[in-house]
ROSE-4610 file (N, C-alpha, C; in Angstrom, 1 decimal, always signed):
// ROSE-4610
residu = [M/M/M/R/R/R/T/T/T/A/A/A/P/P/P/F/F/F/V/V/V/L/L/L/T/T/T/F/F/F/A/A/A/F/F/F/W/W/W/L/L/L/L/L/L/T/T/T/S/S/S/T/T/T/F/F/F/L/L/L/F/F/F/T/T/T/Q/Q/Q/T/T/T/D/D/D/N/N/N/V/V/V/G/G/G/I/I/I/G/G/G/T/T/T/T/T/T/T/T/T/P/P/P/E/E/E/P/P/P/S/S/S/A/A/A/A/A/A/L/L/L/D/D/D/I/I/I/Q/Q/Q/S/S/S/T/T/T/D/D/D/K/K/K/G/G/G/L/L/L/L/L/L/I/I/I/P/P/P/R/R/R/M/M/M/S/S/S/N/N/N/A/A/A/Q/Q/Q/I/I/I/A/A/A/A/A/A/I/I/I/A/A/A/T/T/T/P/P/P/A/A/A/T/T/T/G/G/G/L/L/L/Q/Q/Q/V/V/V/Y/Y/Y/S/S/S/L/L/L/D/D/D/D/D/D/G/G/G/C/C/C/I/I/I/H/H/H/R/R/R/Y/Y/Y/D/D/D/G/G/G/A/A/A/R/R/R/W/W/W/N/N/N/M/M/M/D/D/D/C/C/C/A/A/A/L/L/L/E/E/E/F/F/F/S/S/S/S/S/S/G/G/G/T/T/T/L/L/L/P/P/P/P/P/P/V/V/V/E/E/E/E/E/E/W/W/W/S/S/S/Q/Q/Q/I/I/I/N/N/N/D/D/D/F/F/F/P/P/P/A/A/A/N/N/N/F/F/F/D/D/D/A/A/A/R/R/R/G/G/G/D/D/D/A/A/A/A/A/A/S/S/S/F/F/F/V/V/V/L/L/L/G/G/G/G/G/G/E/E/E/A/A/A/Y/Y/Y/V/V/V/G/G/G/M/M/M/G/G/G/Y/Y/Y/N/N/N/G/G/G/T/T/T/Y/Y/Y/K/K/K/K/K/K/D/D/D/L/L/L/W/W/W/K/K/K/Y/Y/Y/N/N/N/L/L/L/A/A/A/M/M/M/D/D/D/S/S/S/W/W/W/T/T/T/Q/Q/Q/L/L/L/N/N/N/D/D/D/F/F/F/P/P/P/A/A/A/N/N/N/F/F/F/N/N/N/A/A/A/R/R/R/Y/Y/Y/R/R/R/A/A/A/V/V/V/S/S/S/F/F/F/V/V/V/L/L/L/G/G/G/G/G/G/E/E/E/A/A/A/Y/Y/Y/V/V/V/G/G/G/T/T/T/G/G/G/Y/Y/Y/S/S/S/G/G/G/T/T/T/Y/Y/Y/K/K/K/K/K/K/D/D/D/L/L/L/W/W/W/K/K/K/Y/Y/Y/N/N/N/P/P/P]
num = [1/1/1/2/2/2/3/3/3/4/4/4/5/5/5/6/6/6/7/7/7/8/8/8/9/9/9/10/10/10/11/11/11/12/12/12/13/13/13/14/14/14/15/15/15/16/16/16/17/17/17/18/18/18/19/19/19/20/20/20/21/21/21/22/22/22/23/23/23/24/24/24/25/25/25/26/26/26/27/27/27/28/28/28/29/29/29/30/30/30/31/31/31/32/32/32/33/33/33/34/34/34/35/35/35/36/36/36/37/37/37/38/38/38/39/39/39/40/40/40/41/41/41/42/42/42/43/43/43/44/44/44/45/45/45/46/46/46/47/47/47/48/48/48/49/49/49/50/50/50/51/51/51/52/52/52/53/53/53/54/54/54/55/55/55/56/56/56/57/57/57/58/58/58/59/59/59/60/60/60/61/61/61/62/62/62/63/63/63/64/64/64/65/65/65/66/66/66/67/67/67/68/68/68/69/69/69/70/70/70/71/71/71/72/72/72/73/73/73/74/74/74/75/75/75/76/76/76/77/77/77/78/78/78/79/79/79/80/80/80/81/81/81/82/82/82/83/83/83/84/84/84/85/85/85/86/86/86/87/87/87/88/88/88/89/89/89/90/90/90/91/91/91/92/92/92/93/93/93/94/94/94/95/95/95/96/96/96/97/97/97/98/98/98/99/99/99/100/100/100/101/101/101/102/102/102/103/103/103/104/104/104/105/105/105/106/106/106/107/107/107/108/108/108/109/109/109/110/110/110/111/111/111/112/112/112/113/113/113/114/114/114/115/115/115/116/116/116/117/117/117/118/118/118/119/119/119/120/120/120/121/121/121/122/122/122/123/123/123/124/124/124/125/125/125/126/126/126/127/127/127/128/128/128/129/129/129/130/130/130/131/131/131/132/132/132/133/133/133/134/134/134/135/135/135/136/136/136/137/137/137/138/138/138/139/139/139/140/140/140/141/141/141/142/142/142/143/143/143/144/144/144/145/145/145/146/146/146/147/147/147/148/148/148/149/149/149/150/150/150/151/151/151/152/152/152/153/153/153/154/154/154/155/155/155/156/156/156/157/157/157/158/158/158/159/159/159/160/160/160/161/161/161/162/162/162/163/163/163/164/164/164/165/165/165/166/166/166/167/167/167/168/168/168/169/169/169/170/170/170/171/171/171/172/172/172/173/173/173/174/174/174/175/175/175/176/176/176/177/177/177/178/178/178/179/179/179/180/180/180/181/181/181/182/182/182/183/183/183/184/184/184/185/185/185/186/186/186/187/187/187/188/188/188/189/189/189/190/190/190/191/191/191/192/192/192/193/193/193/194/194/194/195/195/195/196/196/196/197/197/197/198/198/198/199/199/199]
x = [+0.8/+0.0/+0.9/+0.6/+1.5/+1.1/+0.0/-0.6/+0.1/+0.6/+1.2/+2.4/+3.4/+4.6/+4.1/+3.1/+2.6/+2.0/+1.3/+0.5/+1.5/+2.5/+3.6/+4.4/+4.8/+5.5/+4.7/+3.4/+2.5/+2.4/+2.2/+2.0/+3.3/+4.5/+5.7/+5.8/+5.6/+5.6/+4.7/+3.5/+2.5/+3.0/+3.5/+4.0/+5.1/+6.2/+7.3/+7.0/+6.2/+5.8/+5.0/+4.1/+3.4/+4.3/+5.3/+6.3/+7.1/+7.6/+8.4/+7.6/+6.4/+5.6/+5.0/+5.0/+4.5/+5.6/+6.9/+8.0/+8.0/+8.5/+8.5/+9.6/+9.6/+10.5/+11.8/+12.2/+13.5/+14.3/+15.6/+16.6/+17.4/+17.6/+18.4/+19.7/+20.8/+22.1/+22.5/+22.7/+23.1/+21.8/+20.7/+19.4/+18.3/+17.4/+16.2/+15.0/+15.1/+14.0/+14.6/+14.7/+15.2/+14.3/+14.8/+13.9/+13.0/+11.7/+10.6/+10.8/+11.5/+11.6/+12.9/+13.8/+15.0/+14.8/+15.3/+15.4/+16.5/+17.6/+18.7/+19.1/+19.0/+19.5/+20.6/+21.8/+23.0/+23.4/+23.4/+23.8/+25.1/+26.0/+27.3/+28.0/+28.7/+29.5/+31.0/+31.4/+32.8/+33.1/+32.2/+32.5/+31.8/+32.2/+31.7/+31.1/+30.6/+30.1/+31.1/+31.4/+32.4/+31.7/+31.7/+31.1/+32.2/+31.7/+32.8/+33.9/+35.1/+36.2/+36.8/+37.2/+37.7/+38.4/+39.2/+39.9/+38.9/+39.4/+38.5/+38.1/+39.1/+38.8/+37.7/+37.9/+36.8/+35.4/+35.4/+34.2/+33.6/+34.4/+34.0/+33.5/+33.9/+33.5/+32.3/+31.7/+30.4/+29.3/+28.7/+27.7/+26.4/+25.8/+24.5/+24.3/+25.1/+25.0/+23.7/+23.1/+21.8/+21.9/+21.0/+21.0/+21.1/+22.1/+22.3/+23.4/+23.9/+25.0/+26.2/+26.8/+28.0/+29.1/+30.3/+31.5/+32.7/+33.6/+34.8/+35.9/+36.5/+37.6/+39.0/+39.7/+41.1/+42.0/+41.7/+42.6/+42.6/+41.4/+41.3/+40.8/+40.5/+40.0/+38.6/+37.8/+36.5/+35.4/+34.2/+33.1/+32.4/+32.3/+31.7/+30.3/+29.4/+27.9/+27.4/+26.7/+26.1/+24.7/+24.5/+23.3/+22.3/+22.6/+21.7/+22.2/+23.2/+23.8/+25.3/+25.9/+27.3/+27.7/+29.0/+29.5/+30.0/+29.6/+30.0/+30.8/+31.9/+32.7/+32.3/+32.2/+32.0/+33.3/+34.0/+35.3/+35.3/+36.1/+36.2/+37.5/+37.5/+38.7/+39.5/+40.8/+41.6/+42.4/+42.5/+43.2/+44.4/+45.5/+46.9/+46.9/+46.0/+46.0/+45.2/+44.4/+43.6/+42.3/+42.1/+40.8/+40.1/+38.8/+38.0/+38.0/+38.0/+38.0/+36.7/+36.7/+35.4/+34.4/+33.1/+32.1/+32.1/+31.7/+31.7/+33.2/+34.1/+35.5/+36.0/+36.7/+37.2/+38.6/+38.9/+40.3/+40.8/+42.0/+42.5/+42.9/+42.6/+43.0/+44.0/+44.5/+45.6/+45.1/+45.9/+45.7/+45.7/+45.2/+45.4/+46.8/+47.3/+48.7/+49.3/+50.6/+51.3/+50.9/+50.6/+50.3/+48.8/+48.0/+46.7/+46.7/+46.2/+46.2/+45.1/+45.4/+44.3/+43.4/+42.1/+41.0/+39.8/+38.9/+37.6/+36.4/+35.3/+34.1/+34.2/+34.8/+35.0/+33.6/+33.4/+32.2/+32.7/+31.7/+32.1/+30.9/+31.2/+30.1/+30.7/+29.9/+30.3/+29.7/+30.5/+30.0/+30.8/+30.1/+30.8/+31.7/+31.4/+32.1/+33.4/+33.5/+34.7/+34.2/+35.0/+34.6/+35.4/+34.8/+35.3/+35.2/+36.3/+36.3/+37.0/+36.4/+37.0/+36.6/+37.1/+36.9/+37.2/+36.7/+36.9/+37.7/+38.1/+38.8/+39.8/+41.0/+42.0/+42.8/+42.0/+42.6/+42.6/+42.5/+42.4/+41.2/+40.5/+39.3/+40.0/+39.4/+39.9/+39.0/+39.5/+38.7/+39.3/+40.1/+40.7/+39.7/+39.9/+39.1/+39.9/+39.6/+40.4/+39.4/+40.0/+39.3/+39.9/+39.1/+39.6/+39.1/+40.1/+39.8/+39.9/+38.8/+38.6/+39.5/+39.5/+40.3/+41.7/+42.3/+43.7/+44.1/+43.0/+43.2/+44.2/+43.9/+44.7/+43.9/+44.5/+44.0/+44.6/+43.8/+44.3/+43.8/+44.8/+44.2/+43.7/+42.5/+41.9/+42.0/+41.6/+41.6/+40.8/+41.3/+40.6/+39.2/+38.4/+37.1/+37.5/+36.6/+37.0/+37.4/+38.1/+38.6/+37.6/+36.4/+35.3/+34.4/+34.9/+34.3/+35.1/+34.4/+35.1/+35.4/+36.6/+37.0/+36.0/+35.7/+34.7/+34.7/+34.0/+33.7/+32.2/+31.9/+30.4/+29.5/+30.0/+29.2/+28.3/+27.3/+26.5/+26.8/+26.6/+26.8/+25.9/+25.6/+24.7/+24.9/+24.4/+24.5/+23.1/+22.9/+21.6/+21.8/+21.2/+21.3/+22.8/+23.6/+25.0/+25.9/+25.5/+26.3/+26.3/+27.5/+27.5/+27.3/+26.7/+26.4/+27.0/+27.6/+28.2/+27.7/+27.4/+26.9/+26.8/+26.5/+26.3/+27.6/+27.6/+28.7/+29.0/+30.3/+30.7/+32.1/+32.4/+33.8/+34.0/+33.5/+33.4/+32.0/+31.3/+29.9/+29.3/+27.9/+27.2/+27.1/+27.2/+27.1/+25.7/+25.3/+24.1/+24.2/+25.5/+25.7/+25.7/+25.4/+25.4/+26.2/+27.0/+27.9/+27.7/+27.7/+27.6/+28.9/+29.2/+30.4/+30.1/+30.7/+30.6/+32.0/+32.2/+33.7/+34.0]
y = [-1.1/+0.0/+1.3/+2.1/+3.3/+4.5/+4.5/+5.6/+5.6/+4.4/+4.3/+5.3/+5.3/+6.2/+7.7/+7.9/+9.3/+9.8/+8.9/+9.2/+9.5/+8.5/+8.7/+10.0/+10.3/+11.5/+12.8/+12.8/+13.8/+14.0/+12.9/+13.0/+13.6/+13.1/+13.6/+15.1/+15.5/+16.9/+17.8/+17.2/+18.0/+18.1/+17.1/+17.2/+18.0/+18.0/+18.8/+20.3/+20.6/+21.9/+22.6/+21.8/+22.3/+22.6/+21.7/+21.9/+23.2/+23.4/+24.5/+25.8/+25.9/+27.1/+27.4/+26.4/+26.7/+27.0/+27.0/+27.4/+28.8/+29.2/+30.5/+31.3/+32.7/+33.4/+33.8/+32.9/+33.1/+31.8/+32.0/+30.9/+30.7/+29.5/+29.3/+28.5/+29.0/+28.2/+27.8/+26.6/+26.1/+25.9/+26.1/+26.0/+25.5/+24.8/+24.4/+25.2/+26.1/+27.0/+28.4/+29.1/+30.5/+31.4/+32.5/+33.5/+34.1/+34.1/+34.5/+36.0/+36.8/+38.2/+38.4/+37.4/+37.4/+36.8/+37.4/+36.8/+35.8/+36.0/+35.0/+34.9/+33.7/+33.5/+32.6/+33.0/+32.1/+31.9/+30.7/+30.2/+29.4/+29.7/+28.9/+29.2/+28.3/+28.4/+28.5/+28.3/+28.2/+28.9/+29.6/+30.3/+31.6/+32.5/+33.9/+34.2/+35.4/+35.8/+36.6/+36.2/+36.9/+37.6/+39.0/+39.8/+40.2/+40.8/+41.0/+42.0/+41.7/+42.5/+43.2/+44.5/+45.1/+46.4/+47.0/+48.3/+49.4/+50.6/+51.8/+52.2/+52.1/+52.5/+51.5/+50.2/+49.3/+49.7/+50.1/+50.5/+51.7/+52.7/+53.9/+53.6/+52.6/+52.3/+51.5/+51.1/+50.4/+51.3/+50.8/+51.7/+51.5/+52.7/+52.8/+51.8/+52.0/+51.1/+51.3/+50.1/+50.2/+50.6/+51.4/+51.8/+50.6/+50.7/+49.6/+48.6/+48.7/+47.9/+48.0/+46.9/+46.9/+46.0/+46.5/+45.8/+46.1/+45.2/+45.4/+46.0/+47.1/+47.7/+47.1/+46.6/+46.1/+47.2/+48.4/+49.5/+50.0/+50.2/+50.9/+49.9/+48.7/+47.7/+48.0/+48.9/+49.3/+48.7/+48.5/+48.1/+49.4/+49.5/+50.7/+50.4/+51.3/+51.2/+52.3/+52.0/+53.1/+53.5/+54.8/+55.3/+55.9/+55.7/+56.2/+57.5/+58.1/+59.3/+59.2/+58.6/+58.5/+57.2/+56.8/+55.7/+56.3/+55.5/+55.8/+54.6/+54.9/+53.9/+53.5/+52.2/+51.7/+51.0/+51.6/+51.2/+50.7/+49.8/+49.3/+49.7/+50.0/+50.4/+49.1/+49.0/+47.9/+48.2/+47.2/+47.3/+46.5/+46.9/+46.3/+44.9/+44.7/+43.5/+42.4/+42.8/+42.0/+41.6/+42.2/+41.9/+43.1/+43.1/+44.2/+44.5/+45.8/+46.1/+45.7/+45.4/+44.9/+46.0/+45.6/+46.6/+47.4/+48.7/+49.7/+50.1/+50.0/+50.4/+51.3/+52.4/+53.3/+53.0/+53.2/+53.0/+54.2/+54.7/+55.8/+55.6/+56.5/+56.4/+57.5/+57.5/+58.6/+60.0/+60.9/+62.2/+62.9/+64.2/+64.9/+65.2/+65.4/+65.6/+66.8/+66.9/+68.0/+69.4/+69.5/+70.8/+71.2/+70.4/+70.7/+71.5/+72.7/+73.5/+73.0/+72.8/+72.4/+73.6/+73.2/+74.2/+73.7/+74.6/+74.2/+74.7/+74.1/+74.6/+74.4/+73.4/+73.1/+72.4/+72.4/+71.7/+70.4/+69.5/+68.1/+67.5/+66.6/+65.8/+64.5/+63.5/+62.3/+62.1/+61.8/+61.7/+60.6/+59.7/+58.6/+57.8/+57.5/+56.7/+57.3/+58.6/+59.3/+60.5/+60.9/+62.0/+63.3/+64.4/+65.7/+66.6/+67.3/+68.3/+69.5/+70.7/+72.0/+73.1/+74.2/+75.5/+75.4/+76.3/+76.3/+77.5/+77.5/+78.7/+78.3/+78.9/+78.8/+80.1/+81.2/+82.5/+83.1/+82.3/+82.7/+81.8/+82.5/+81.8/+80.9/+79.7/+78.7/+78.5/+78.1/+77.8/+76.7/+75.8/+74.7/+73.5/+72.4/+71.2/+70.0/+69.0/+67.7/+66.6/+65.5/+64.2/+63.1/+62.3/+61.1/+59.9/+59.0/+57.7/+56.7/+56.0/+55.0/+53.8/+53.3/+52.1/+52.3/+53.5/+53.8/+54.4/+54.8/+55.5/+56.7/+57.5/+58.6/+59.9/+61.0/+62.3/+62.9/+63.6/+64.3/+65.7/+66.6/+68.1/+68.2/+68.8/+69.1/+70.6/+71.1/+72.5/+73.3/+74.5/+75.3/+75.7/+76.2/+76.8/+77.9/+78.4/+79.4/+80.6/+81.5/+82.8/+83.7/+83.7/+84.5/+83.9/+82.8/+82.2/+82.7/+83.4/+83.9/+82.8/+82.8/+81.8/+82.0/+81.0/+81.1/+79.9/+79.9/+78.8/+78.7/+77.6/+77.4/+77.3/+76.9/+76.7/+75.5/+75.4/+74.1/+73.4/+72.1/+71.2/+70.1/+69.7/+68.5/+67.9/+66.7/+66.0/+65.7/+66.0/+65.8/+65.5/+64.4/+64.0/+63.7/+63.2/+62.8/+64.0/+65.1/+66.3/+67.0/+67.6/+68.2/+69.8/+70.3/+71.7/+72.2/+73.5/+74.1/+75.5/+76.2/+77.5/+78.1/+79.4/+80.2/+80.2/+80.5/+80.5/+82.0/+82.2/+83.4/+83.7/+84.9/+85.4/+86.9/+87.3/+88.7/+89.3/+88.7/+89.0/+87.6/+87.5/+86.3/+86.1/+84.9/+84.5/+83.9/+84.1/+83.5/+82.8/+82.6/+82.1/+80.5/+79.9/+78.4/+77.9/+76.9/+76.4/+74.9/+74.5/+73.0/+72.4/+71.2/+70.5/+69.2/+69.0/+67.7/+67.1/+66.0/+65.5/+65.0]
z = [+0.0/+0.0/+0.0/-1.0/-1.1/-0.2/+0.3/+1.1/+2.5/+3.0/+4.3/+4.5/+3.6/+3.7/+3.6/+2.7/+2.7/+3.9/+4.5/+5.8/+6.9/+7.0/+8.0/+7.7/+6.6/+6.3/+6.6/+6.4/+6.6/+8.1/+8.8/+10.2/+10.9/+10.4/+11.0/+10.7/+9.5/+9.1/+10.0/+10.2/+11.0/+12.5/+13.0/+14.4/+14.6/+13.7/+13.8/+13.6/+12.5/+12.3/+13.4/+14.0/+15.2/+16.3/+16.5/+17.5/+17.3/+16.1/+15.8/+15.9/+15.5/+15.6/+16.9/+17.8/+19.2/+20.2/+19.7/+20.6/+20.9/+22.1/+22.5/+21.7/+21.7/+20.9/+21.7/+22.5/+23.2/+23.1/+23.3/+23.2/+24.5/+24.8/+26.0/+25.6/+26.1/+26.0/+27.3/+27.6/+28.9/+29.8/+29.2/+30.0/+29.1/+29.6/+28.8/+29.2/+30.2/+30.6/+30.6/+29.4/+29.4/+30.1/+30.6/+31.3/+30.3/+30.5/+29.6/+29.0/+29.8/+29.4/+28.5/+28.3/+27.6/+26.2/+25.2/+23.9/+23.9/+24.6/+24.7/+26.2/+26.7/+28.0/+28.0/+28.4/+28.4/+29.9/+30.3/+31.6/+31.6/+32.4/+32.5/+33.8/+34.3/+35.5/+35.2/+34.0/+33.7/+32.3/+31.7/+30.4/+30.4/+29.5/+29.4/+28.0/+27.9/+26.6/+25.8/+24.6/+23.8/+22.7/+22.8/+21.7/+20.7/+19.5/+18.5/+19.0/+18.6/+19.0/+17.7/+17.8/+16.7/+17.1/+16.1/+16.5/+16.5/+17.0/+17.0/+15.6/+14.6/+13.3/+12.7/+13.1/+12.5/+13.1/+14.4/+15.0/+14.3/+14.1/+13.4/+12.0/+11.4/+10.0/+9.8/+11.1/+11.0/+10.3/+9.2/+8.5/+9.3/+9.6/+10.3/+11.4/+12.5/+13.6/+14.3/+14.8/+15.4/+16.9/+17.4/+18.7/+19.6/+20.6/+21.5/+21.0/+19.9/+19.3/+20.2/+20.5/+21.4/+20.8/+20.9/+20.4/+21.4/+21.5/+22.4/+21.5/+22.0/+21.3/+21.8/+20.8/+21.1/+21.3/+20.9/+21.2/+22.6/+23.2/+24.5/+25.6/+25.2/+26.2/+26.8/+26.1/+26.6/+25.6/+26.2/+25.4/+24.8/+23.5/+22.9/+22.6/+23.0/+22.9/+22.1/+21.0/+20.2/+20.7/+21.0/+21.7/+20.7/+19.4/+18.4/+17.7/+18.4/+17.8/+17.8/+18.8/+18.9/+19.7/+19.5/+20.3/+21.7/+22.8/+24.1/+24.6/+25.5/+26.0/+27.4/+27.7/+29.0/+29.4/+30.3/+30.7/+32.1/+32.4/+33.9/+34.5/+35.7/+36.5/+36.8/+36.4/+36.7/+38.0/+38.8/+40.1/+39.9/+40.4/+40.2/+40.9/+42.0/+42.6/+41.8/+40.9/+40.1/+40.8/+41.9/+42.6/+42.9/+42.9/+43.3/+44.8/+45.1/+46.6/+47.2/+48.5/+49.1/+49.0/+49.1/+49.1/+50.4/+50.2/+51.3/+51.7/+50.8/+51.1/+50.1/+50.5/+49.6/+49.1/+47.9/+47.3/+46.6/+46.9/+46.3/+44.8/+43.9/+42.5/+42.2/+41.1/+40.8/+41.1/+41.7/+41.9/+40.5/+40.5/+39.4/+39.1/+37.9/+37.5/+38.3/+38.2/+38.9/+38.4/+37.1/+36.5/+36.8/+37.5/+37.9/+39.2/+39.2/+40.4/+41.3/+42.6/+43.6/+43.7/+43.9/+43.9/+44.5/+44.7/+45.2/+44.2/+44.5/+43.8/+42.3/+41.8/+40.4/+39.8/+38.5/+38.0/+37.5/+37.4/+36.9/+36.2/+35.3/+34.7/+34.1/+33.8/+33.3/+31.9/+30.9/+29.5/+28.8/+28.2/+27.4/+28.2/+29.5/+30.4/+30.9/+30.8/+31.3/+32.1/+33.1/+34.0/+33.6/+33.7/+33.4/+34.5/+34.8/+35.9/+35.3/+35.7/+35.2/+36.1/+35.7/+36.3/+37.9/+38.7/+40.1/+40.6/+41.8/+42.4/+43.5/+43.4/+44.4/+44.7/+44.7/+44.7/+43.3/+42.3/+40.9/+40.3/+39.5/+38.8/+37.7/+37.5/+36.6/+35.4/+34.3/+33.1/+32.3/+33.0/+32.3/+32.5/+31.6/+31.7/+31.6/+32.5/+32.6/+32.4/+31.8/+31.6/+32.3/+33.0/+33.7/+33.0/+32.6/+32.0/+33.0/+33.3/+34.4/+34.1/+32.8/+32.5/+32.6/+32.3/+32.5/+33.8/+34.6/+35.9/+35.7/+34.7/+34.3/+33.9/+34.1/+33.8/+32.6/+31.8/+30.6/+30.6/+30.3/+30.2/+28.8/+28.8/+27.4/+27.2/+26.0/+25.8/+26.7/+27.2/+28.1/+27.4/+28.2/+27.7/+26.7/+25.8/+24.8/+25.4/+24.6/+25.1/+25.7/+25.0/+25.5/+26.7/+27.2/+28.3/+29.6/+30.5/+31.7/+32.7/+33.2/+34.2/+35.4/+36.1/+37.2/+38.1/+39.1/+40.0/+40.3/+41.0/+41.3/+40.1/+39.0/+37.8/+37.9/+37.2/+37.2/+35.9/+36.0/+34.8/+34.8/+33.5/+33.4/+32.0/+31.8/+30.6/+30.1/+28.8/+28.2/+26.7/+26.3/+24.9/+24.5/+25.3/+24.9/+24.8/+25.3/+25.3/+26.7/+27.1/+28.4/+28.3/+29.4/+29.4/+30.6/+30.5/+31.7/+31.6/+32.8/+32.7/+34.1/+34.1/+35.3/+36.1/+37.4/+38.2/+38.7/+39.1/+39.7/+39.4/+38.9/+38.8/+39.0/+40.1/+40.5/+40.2/+39.3/+39.1/+38.7/+39.0/+38.7/+37.1/+36.7/+35.3/+34.9/+33.7/+33.2/+31.9/+31.4/+30.1/+30.2/+29.1/+29.1/+27.9/+28.1/+27.0/+26.8/+25.6/+25.2/+24.8/+25.3/+25.0/+24.4/+23.2/+22.5/+22.3/+22.9/+22.9/+21.5]
């Protein structure tokens, strides 16, 4: 009878297609019960996740990166994340001992360089995974800007604020839309200007 193989094939197809189409839309690696809210749930006690690794030039050459795209930079050792407008670096502080300090404990990092004048009332902000500190007062109003790289535990002096920017202290600063804003403050008179910084 020739219909038996056909019926068996049809029954097999029907069962497997039903199984495939009734699966949830998430995948588990190392688990048969992936978290329902995750598209991909990877569980392991002896392995990690390896994302694409490339140079900064290769990262910059990615055509129309998707918002949320992440890659590891071989140049700076940071994870670069695209926020829809620009790449941001997520860097980790490295400790010489190779271990993280205990929770609720302070650890000293590198001081500002020797050419940084000690001061008070400086403005600061965090942008793209790096900290910025500038302006302030120590008997003289300041208008310099410094950047702290967490991965390298190092400070870099950047260009001063523009010539038409009055040195000052007690300025306010904030980050909005991937750009930093600095304004107001005092330098003999109160200020009401606002400046935008795009690294």
